[in-house]
C-alpha positions in Angstrom: 104.2 118.2 149.1 103.9 118.4 152.8 100.5 119.5 153.9 99.9 117.9 157.4 102.3 117.8 160.2 102.2 117.8 163.9 103.2 116.3 167.3 101.8 113.0 168.6 101.4 114.6 171.9 98.9 116.9 170.5 96.8 114.3 168.1 97.0 110.5 167.9 98.1 108.6 165.0 94.7 107.0 165.0 93.1 110.3 164.4 95.7 111.4 161.7 95.0 108.0 159.8 91.1 108.4 160.2 91.6 111.9 158.8 93.6 110.6 155.8 91.1 107.9 155.3 88.0 110.1 155.2 89.7 112.5 152.9 91.1 109.5 150.6 94.6 110.9 150.5 97.5 109.2 148.9 101.1 109.6 150.0 103.4 108.7 152.8 102.7 109.5 156.5 106.3 109.6 158.1 106.5 109.2 161.9 109.4 109.7 164.1 109.4 108.8 167.9 112.7 109.3 169.8 115.4 107.3 167.9 112.9 105.2 165.9 110.9 105.9 162.7 108.5 104.4 160.2 106.3 105.2 157.2 102.8 104.3 156.6 101.9 104.5 152.8 98.3 105.7 151.8 96.5 104.9 148.5 93.1 106.6 148.2 92.8 106.8 151.9 93.7 103.1 152.7 97.0 102.1 154.2 98.5 99.8 151.8 102.1 99.2 153.3 104.0 100.2 156.4 107.7 100.1 157.2 110.0 100.4 160.2 113.6 99.5 160.6 112.8 96.1 161.9 109.4 95.3 160.3 107.2 95.3 157.1 103.5 95.1 156.5 100.9 94.8 159.2 103.4 94.1 161.9 105.1 97.5 161.2 101.9 99.4 161.0 100.8 97.9 164.4 104.2 99.1 165.8 103.9 102.6 164.3 100.2 103.2 165.6 101.3 102.6 169.2 103.7 105.3 169.4 102.4 108.3 171.5 105.1 110.7 171.4 107.0 112.2 168.5 106.2 114.0 165.2 104.5 113.1 162.2 104.5 114.6 158.4 102.3 113.7 155.7 103.7 113.9 152.1 101.1 113.9 149.2 102.9 111.9 146.6 102.4 109.0 144.3 103.3 105.8 146.0 104.9 102.6 144.5 105.3 100.0 147.1 104.0 96.4 147.3 100.4 96.3 148.8 101.3 94.3 152.1 98.3 95.6 153.8 94.8 94.7 152.5 92.3 95.6 155.1 90.4 98.7 155.7 91.7 101.6 158.0 88.8 101.1 160.5 89.8 97.4 160.6 93.5 98.1 160.9 92.8 100.7 163.7 90.3 98.3 165.3 93.0 95.5 165.5 95.6 98.0 166.6 93.6 99.0 169.7 93.2 95.3 170.5 96.8 94.5 170.3 97.5 97.5 172.5 95.1 96.2 175.1 96.6 92.6 174.7 100.2 93.9 175.1 99.5 95.8 178.2 97.8 92.8 179.9 100.5 90.4 178.8 103.4 92.6 179.9 101.9 92.7 183.3 102.1 88.9 183.3 105.6 88.8 182.0 107.1 92.3 182.7 110.7 91.2 181.7 111.4 90.1 178.1 114.9 89.0 179.1 113.2 86.1 181.1 113.4 82.4 179.5 110.2 80.6 179.2 110.3 77.0 180.0 107.7 74.5 179.4 107.4 71.9 182.1 105.8 69.0 180.1 107.3 67.4 177.1 105.2 67.3 173.8 102.5 65.9 173.1 101.4 66.1 176.8 102.2 69.8 176.8 99.2 70.8 174.5 97.0 67.9 175.7 93.5 69.7 176.3 94.7 73.3 175.2 93.3 75.3 172.5 95.8 77.1 170.6 95.8 78.5 167.1 98.3 77.3 164.3 100.5 80.7 164.9 100.8 79.8 168.6 101.8 76.1 168.0 104.5 77.4 165.6 106.0 79.5 168.4 106.1 76.8 171.1 109.1 75.0 169.7 111.3 78.0 170.5 110.6 77.8 174.1 113.6 75.6 174.9 114.6 76.9 178.1 117.6 78.7 176.6 115.8 81.5 174.6 114.6 84.4 176.4 111.4 86.1 175.1 113.3 88.5 172.8 115.3 85.5 171.4 112.0 83.9 170.7 110.5 86.7 168.9 113.6 87.0 166.7 113.8 83.3 165.9 110.2 82.8 165.2 109.6 85.9 163.4 106.6 86.9 165.6 105.7 89.9 167.5 105.8 90.1 171.2 101.9 89.9 171.6 101.6 86.4 169.8 104.8 85.0 171.8 103.5 86.2 175.2 100.1 84.9 174.5 101.4 81.5 173.7 103.4 81.5 177.1 100.3 82.9 178.8 98.1 79.9 177.7 100.9 77.5 179.0 101.2 79.5 182.4 97.6 79.7 182.7 97.5 75.7 182.4 100.4 75.3 185.0 102.7 74.1 182.3 105.3 76.8 182.0 108.0 78.3 184.3 109.6 81.5 183.5 113.2 81.6 184.6 115.7 84.4 185.1 119.1 82.5 184.6 121.1 85.5 183.6 124.1 86.2 185.8 126.2 89.4 185.7 129.9 88.6 186.0 133.4 90.5 185.9 135.7 89.5 183.2 139.1 88.4 184.3 141.9 86.8 181.9 142.3 83.1 181.9 145.4 82.1 183.5 146.1 78.8 181.6 147.7 79.0 178.3 146.8 81.1 175.2 143.3 81.1 173.5 143.0 78.6 170.7 140.1 77.7 168.4 137.9 75.2 170.3 139.0 76.6 173.8 136.6 77.5 176.8 135.6 80.0 179.2 135.6 79.2 182.9 133.0 79.9 185.7 133.2 79.3 189.5 132.0 75.8 190.5 129.2 77.4 192.5 127.5 78.7 189.5 127.0 75.3 188.0 124.9 74.4 191.3 122.9 77.4 191.2 122.0 76.6 187.4 121.5 72.8 187.6 118.6 73.2 190.1 116.7 74.7 187.3 114.7 72.3 185.0 116.4 72.8 181.6 119.8 72.7 182.9 119.7 69.6 185.2 121.7 67.4 182.8 124.5 69.6 182.9 125.8 72.8 181.2 128.5 72.6 178.5 128.0 75.9 176.8 127.6 79.5 177.9 125.8 82.6 176.2 128.1 85.5 176.7 125.9 88.9 176.3 128.7 91.4 175.7 128.5 94.9 174.6 128.4 94.1 170.8 126.0 91.2 170.8 125.8 87.6 172.1 128.3 84.8 171.5 128.1 81.1 172.6 131.5 79.4 174.0 132.1 76.2 175.7 132.3 76.5 179.5 133.9 74.6 182.2 133.3 75.1 186.0 136.3 75.3 188.1 137.5 75.8 191.7 139.6 78.7 192.8 137.6 81.3 190.8 136.0 84.2 192.8 132.2 84.3 192.8 130.6 86.3 190.0 133.7 86.1 187.6 134.1 84.6 184.3 137.7 83.7 183.0 138.1 84.4 179.4 141.2 83.7 177.2 143.0 87.0 176.5 142.8 86.6 172.7 139.0 86.3 172.9 138.9 89.3 175.4 140.9 91.3 172.7 138.5 90.3 170.0 135.5 91.0 172.0 136.8 94.5 173.1 136.7 93.5 177.0 138.8 94.9 179.4 139.7 93.1 182.6 137.0 94.0 185.2 134.4 94.8 182.8 131.0 93.2 183.2 129.0 90.8 180.8 125.9 88.9 181.1 125.9 85.1 180.9 123.4 82.2 181.1 123.3 78.4 179.7 123.3 77.9 176.3 122.4 74.7 174.2 
């Protein structure tokens, strides 16, 4: 039975959660914001579980509680879900507000999640004299100079605040550079032979020089990360003369497999 619904522009999810908490409601709070949606599960007024398309438990709850536009509907029903959240609603809302403030601050320091964090010192010197929580220490190995912030989040399983906080600690200590090595290039078919397994892509020689002045790539670049319309791929790359600036030569068979037409644009950067 639906007995509570509304627009997030009129009432915040924090207020809705507090109302359900005070009245000890049991059921599902379904929330949609644009193309994304999620559910907060209540049992006797406490949030015991949350789900979005990309997260479960507290991470999902914090994600949902930050939505400020969209619609919600509470359904009074018995809930049978795993109890992944074991804190009170006031504690959950307090931490949500804290995360919101931290996210706002960290995104002002690192405005582009497509940037690549690169520690300028090797371990253990990197951590010398720094105070980091165990969670932050687990994130640092993913700062390899090749993964951007979004890749680090995906690989480490940590949300943006945890990843950016780790980067901020290193940056404040002067031990982190933030690189933007992505290049937008036009696709042209490779002129030499047919594509074979174990083949390669080609980029103009000038691009090699542009990248190898950056710390992580000074020892040379053998692989290329290509971000095409349906996702990223890693292929071997060679830098050649005679190729126009801002072009990437791709074997025709690979162009066909990726659904790329001549003249289409992709984003590339070095890969390990």
